[in-house]
C-alpha positions in Angstrom: 14.6 -26.8 88.0 14.4 -27.5 91.7 12.0 -26.2 94.2 12.8 -22.7 95.5 13.3 -22.8 99.2 14.9 -20.3 101.5 18.1 -21.1 103.3 18.1 -20.8 107.1 19.1 -17.1 106.9 16.0 -16.5 104.7 17.9 -14.2 102.3 18.8 -16.5 99.4 17.1 -19.1 97.2 18.5 -22.6 97.2 18.3 -22.6 93.4 19.9 -19.2 93.0 22.3 -20.4 90.3 19.4 -21.9 88.2 17.5 -18.6 88.5 20.5 -16.7 87.3 20.9 -19.2 84.4 17.3 -18.7 83.4 17.6 -14.9 83.5 20.7 -15.1 81.3 18.9 -17.3 78.8 15.9 -15.0 78.5 18.1 -11.9 78.1 20.7 -13.3 75.8 18.6 -15.5 73.5 16.3 -14.4 70.7 13.3 -15.9 72.5 11.0 -12.9 72.1 11.7 -12.5 68.4 11.3 -16.2 67.7 7.9 -16.4 69.3 6.6 -13.2 67.7 6.1 -11.5 71.0 7.9 -8.4 69.6 5.7 -8.0 66.5 3.5 -5.3 68.1 6.6 -3.2 69.0 7.9 -3.5 65.4 4.5 -2.5 64.0 4.4 0.5 66.3 7.9 1.6 65.3 7.0 1.2 61.7 3.8 3.3 62.1 5.7 6.0 64.0 8.3 6.0 61.2 5.6 6.3 58.5 4.0 9.2 60.4 7.3 11.0 60.7 8.0 10.7 57.0 4.4 11.7 56.2 5.0 14.9 58.2 8.1 15.6 56.3 6.3 15.2 52.9 3.6 17.4 54.3 6.1 20.1 55.2 7.5 20.0 51.6 4.0 19.8 50.2 3.6 23.4 49.2 5.1 25.0 46.1 6.9 27.6 48.2 8.5 25.1 50.6 9.5 22.8 47.8 11.2 25.8 46.0 12.9 26.7 49.3 14.3 23.1 49.6 15.5 23.1 46.0 17.2 26.4 46.5 18.9 25.3 49.8 20.0 22.1 48.1 21.5 24.0 45.3 23.4 26.1 47.8 24.6 23.1 49.8 26.7 22.8 51.9 26.9 26.6 52.7 23.2 27.3 52.7 21.7 30.7 52.4 20.8 33.6 54.8 17.1 34.5 54.9 17.6 37.7 52.8 19.1 35.6 50.0 16.3 33.2 50.1 13.7 36.0 50.1 15.5 37.8 47.2 15.7 34.7 45.1 12.2 33.5 45.6 10.4 36.8 46.1 8.4 35.6 49.1 7.3 38.2 51.8 9.4 37.9 55.0 6.5 36.9 57.3 5.5 34.1 54.9 9.1 33.0 54.4 9.6 32.8 58.2 6.5 30.6 58.5 7.7 28.3 55.7 11.2 28.0 57.2 9.8 27.3 60.6 7.7 24.5 59.2 10.8 23.0 57.4 12.9 23.3 60.5 10.2 21.7 62.7 10.5 18.6 60.5 14.3 18.7 60.6 14.5 19.3 56.9 16.6 22.4 57.4 18.9 23.5 60.2 19.7 27.0 61.2 23.0 28.6 62.1 23.3 32.1 63.6 25.9 34.3 62.1 25.9 37.6 64.0 22.5 39.1 63.2 21.8 36.7 60.3 20.2 33.3 60.2 21.7 30.9 57.7 19.5 28.0 56.6 21.1 24.8 55.4 19.3 21.8 54.0 19.7 18.8 56.3 20.9 16.2 53.9 20.9 13.5 56.6 17.2 13.8 57.1 16.6 13.9 53.3 18.8 10.8 52.9 16.6 9.0 55.5 13.5 10.1 53.6 14.9 8.8 50.3 16.0 5.6 51.9 12.4 5.1 53.2 11.0 5.5 49.7 13.7 3.4 48.1 13.1 0.5 50.5 9.4 0.4 49.6 9.6 1.0 45.9 12.9 -0.5 44.8 13.8 -3.4 47.2 10.7 -4.9 48.6 8.5 -5.3 45.5 10.8 -3.6 42.9 8.0 -1.4 41.6 10.6 1.0 40.3 13.9 -0.2 38.9 17.0 1.2 40.5 18.5 2.1 37.1 15.5 4.4 36.5 16.2 6.3 39.7 19.9 6.7 38.9 19.0 8.1 35.5 16.6 10.6 37.0 19.4 11.9 39.2 21.9 12.3 36.4 
C-alpha cells in the first residue's frame, strides 16, 4: 500500500482504490472467523439461546402447565378455547389464566380471538426449536442418546 496523501483539492486520497480493495477484503473474507475474533459473539448467542430454552422449560415446569401443553398438543392444530381447557383439566379460571399467560410469554402457545372467546393453540414451531436444541446436545454432539430410542419413544 502506498502513502495516503491528499490530492490538490484535498477531498480524495491518492490511494483511494487500494483503500476500497482493503475494505472489500475485510467485509467479504472470513477474516474475523478465521482468527477467532468472533468467538465471544458466538458464546454470547449460545448463552442467550440456553437462557431462552431454560425459560421455556421453566414455563412448562409445573404439572398444570405441562398438562395444558399436552392437552393443546392433542387438540392441534385447532387448539381449544379457555372454557374447554378449564373443563378438561378442572383448573380454576384465575389459575388457568395465569398458567396460559406464562406459556404465552414464552411463545409456547399462541392466542386467537374468536368473538368473545380466546382460542389457545400450541406453537409447534417453538416446540420444534426446543426439541432441536435438546436433540443437538444429546444425539449429535456426543450421542448420549441414540436417535433410534427417541423415535421409539414417539411411536
